[in-house]
C-alpha positions, 0 to 999 in steps of 0.5 A: 559761144563756142570753145574756139571763141572762148579760148581765143578770148581768155588767151587775148586777155592773158596776152593784154594783161601780160603785155600791161605787167611787162609795161609796168615793169619797164616803167617802174624799173626806169623810174628806179634808175632815175631816182637812184641817179638822183639819190647819187648826185644828191650825195655827191653834191652834199659831199662836195658841199661839206668839203667846200668844193663847188657843185657841178651840175649833173649834165650829159654832153654830146661832142658833135664835132667828136662825132664828125670827126668820126665820119670824117676818118671812116671817109679818109681811110684807103679803100673806102668809098669817097670822093678821092677816088673819082678822077673823071665822070663821063656824063650822058642824057637819059632819053626816057621820060620821068614818068616811064623811069618811076613806072607810072 
C-alpha cells in the first residue's frame, strides 16, 4: 500500500467521521429546540389552566392572502414590470419549424 493511498483513506475516514459528528450535532440541536418549545408551551398551558383561562393550542398559521397581497403590491408599483404598461402588441409568425428553434 502506497503512502498516497493510505493518506487518502485516513483523510476520507476523518472526513466521514466529521460529517457524522456534524449531523449528530444538528440533530441534537433540533431535538433540544423542539423539547424547549414543548416545555415552554406546557408551562403556558399550566399557567392558563391555573388561572382559569382557555388553553390555546400551539399553532403556526400561514396567511396566504397576505402573501398574495405582497406580490400584488409589488406589481402595482409604478415602473415595475406589469400588464398595465403594455398598450399594443404587433404579432408576427415565425417561419422556422419548432425543431430548428430548439436546435434538434
